[in-house]
N, C-alpha and C positions, 0 to 999 in steps of 0.2 A: 290763395286758394281756401285757406281757412274760413275766410268770411262768408263763403258759399256753403259751409258745412251746415248751418241750421235750415237752409232753403232745401238742401238735399235730404235732410231729415224729414222735413215736412212732406216732401215728395214722395218719399219711400213710405212713411207712415200712412199718408192718406191713400196712396196706392193699394197698399196691403188692406187697409181698414175696411174697404168696400167688399172684399172677399168675405170677411167675417159678417158683415152686415147681411150679405145674401144667405149665409149659412144659418144665421139667426132666424131667418125668416121661413126656414124649411117647415118648422112646426109652430112658429109663432105669428100672430097677426101684426101688421106694421106697428100698431099702437103699443102692443105688449113689448115688442123688441125695442122700441123707441124709448119706453118708460124705464126699462132696465138700463139701457144705455145712458140715458141722460141723468138718471139716479146717481150712477158712478161718475159721470162726467162732473156733475155739481161737486161731489165729493173731492175728486181729484183737484179741481179748481180751487176749492176752500184751502186744501193743503198748500197748493202753490202759492196762493195769494199770502197765506201765513208765512210761508219760507222765504218768498222773493219780493214781497211788497207789503203795502199796509191797507187795511181795509178802509174804503171810502163810501160814503152814502151818497146816493144821487140827490140833487136839489129838487125841490117840490115842483118846480117848472118842468124838470126833466121827466118826471115819473110818467105822466100821460103819454109823452113821446115814446118813452121806453116800452111801455106796454103795447102801444100801437105797433112799434117795430117788431118786437118780439112775437106779436100775433102773426105777423106776416112770415116771420121765421119759422114758427111752428108750423103753419100751414104748408109752408115750402117743403119742410123735411118729412111731413106726413105724406105729401104727394110723391116725394122721391122714393120712400120706402114702398109705397104702392107701386110706383113704376118698376123697381128693380125686383118686386116680388112677381109682377105679371110678365116682365121681359128679362133680358139678360143685364147683368151689371155693366157689362161693356157697353151696351147700347144706352141704357138710362143714363149712366155716368157721362157718356160722351156728349149726349144732348143737353144734360142739365149744366155741365161745366162751361156751357157757352153763355151763362148768365151775364157776363160781362157786356154783352149786347145791350141788355136792358139798363145796366149801370152807366154804360156810355150815353145812351139815349137820354136818361134822366139828367146827367151832367150837362149835356147840351141844351136840353130844353129848360132846365130850372137854374142852372149856374152859368149859362151863356158860354160855355167851352166850346173851343173849336178843334177840328180834326185835321190832321195833316193828310197829305195825299196818300202816304203809306198806311195811315190808320183807316182811311176810307177803303183802301184796297183790302186791308185786313178784315173790315166789317163784311165786305162783299164775299170774301172767302169763307167767313164763318157762316154767313147766311146760306151759301151754297152747301156747305157741309151739314148744316142743320136740316136742310131740305133732303139731302141725300140719305141722312141717318133716320129722318121721320117716316118717309114714304117707302111703301113696297109695291111692286107690280104684281097684281093678281088679275087674271083674266083680262089683260090688256088695259087695266085700269090702275090709276095710282091710288093707294089707300093707305091711311095712317096704320102703322104697325101696332101690335098689341102693346099696351102699356105707355105708348108713345105720348098720348094725351097728357098723362100724368108727369111724364118727363118735361113736356113743354110747359106745364103749369110750374113745375120746380124751377125751370129756366126763369120764368117771369118772377117768381116768389124770391128766389136768391138774388136776382138782379136788383129788385127793389129794396130788399133787406140789406144788402152789402153797400148800397148807395145811401141808405138812411142811417146806418150805425155810425157814421163819421162823428156827429156831434156828441154821441154817447161816448166814444173813445176819447175825444178831446177833452171831456169833462172828467171822466173817470180813470183814464189810463187804459192800456191795453189789458192788462190781467184783470183789473176790476170790472171792466166792460165785459169781458169773457165770462166772468163769474156770474154777473147780474143777467146777461143775455141767455146764457145757457140753462141757468137755474129757473128763470121765468118761463123759458120754452119748455122745460121739463114739466113744471106745474100745469102749464096750459095743455100739454099733450096728456098728463095724468087726468086732468079735469074733463078734457074731451073723451078719453076712454071711459070714465066712469058715467058721464052723460050719455053716451051712446051705448053703454053696457057691453064694452068690449072685454072679452075674457082675458084675464091676466093668468097665463100658465106658468106659474112659478115651479110647478113640479117637473117642468121640461128642463132639466138641469143642464143637458148638453148645449141646447139652442140658447139658453140664458147666459151660459158661459161664453159662447160666441160674442154675444152683446156685450159682456163684460170686457172681453179683449178689445173689442171694437172701441169701447168707451176710452181705453188706455190709449190706443193708437190715435184717437181723435185729439185727445188732450196733448199728447206728445207733439203731434203735427201743428196744432194751433199755437202752442207756446213757441215751438221752433220758428214758425211763421212770423210771429210777433217780433222775436229776436232778430230774425233775419231782416225784417224791415228797418230795425235800427241800425244794423251793420251795413247793408248794401242798397237800402231803399225799397220803396214799394214797388216800383217798375221792374227792377232786377229780380225781386223775389217772386213776382207774378210770372215772370219769363221762366224762372228756374222751376216753378211748381206746374207750368202749363202742361208738361207731358204726363200728368197724373192718369188721364184716360188711357194713354198707351201702356203704362205700368199696370193698370188694373186689367186691361183687355188681355195682356199677356198672361198675367197671374189667373185670370178667369179661365183662360184656354187651358191651362195646366191643371189647375186645381178643382175647377167646377165643370170642366168639359164643355164650356161654352163655344159656340162657333157662329161666326158672322160671315156674310158673303164678303168677297174681295172688295165689292164697291163700298161697304160699310167700313171695313178696315181702312180703305183709302180716304174716306170722308173723315175718319177719326184723325189720321195724319194731317189732312188738310186743315181740319179744326185747330189742332195744336199749332200749326204754322201760323194761321191767322191769330190766334191768342198771343203767340210771341211777336208778331209784327206790330199787334196793337199796342205793345208797350215800349217798342223801340223808340 
């Protein structure tokens, strides 16, 4: 049971993190909240690398690939924060967490990987859940819910990002890869904020404090996730953290007073079942 401890820490940390992300957006724009969040994430990761690893530098050949991958990652997280600012954490996270669909598609198309019958069934379950989560019935018509477009863009962005980071992790190792990826994403978000003249409300101490807490939870979850992969493997770790949207939905209902329809909650459960089957 001990070997699953790190996976459970990642599940809990990431489930709670989204609540603080939403709270930080109450008075901050997405870029403001993300700039504060990633500034502290970079600091935590520098400390983590110093304590538990050794700093490595990427090769010259890797740098353009690293920048391209992190550009996708930066765009995806901006889309995600825009999604949860416009809609509920429960809905935004439930849709975005199905990014494995894109990762699987890239693996099949680019790396000639094949899917078992169970995995094909899992993909169909996830597709059904995404459809149910994305659309609402209004005046006898199905329309995309508020913020859903940003959540779907996050799904695509995260799917591509997590499919592309493998060479970076293989060359730099888990901790150094996290340090470089998160630090570069922070600089890209900060540059985008300055370029688009987004206001950084550093005087909003409470909202910035929520972003600070979210950064701690993100790093704890990420480090625990990496150690879990070492102990029990990538597939079992992915299965263990798959219920993150359920954890977030329960916490959002309690602390943020968010409420979804029964169909949406059912779709979240179907999505989690699909993700678990995908890695069996």
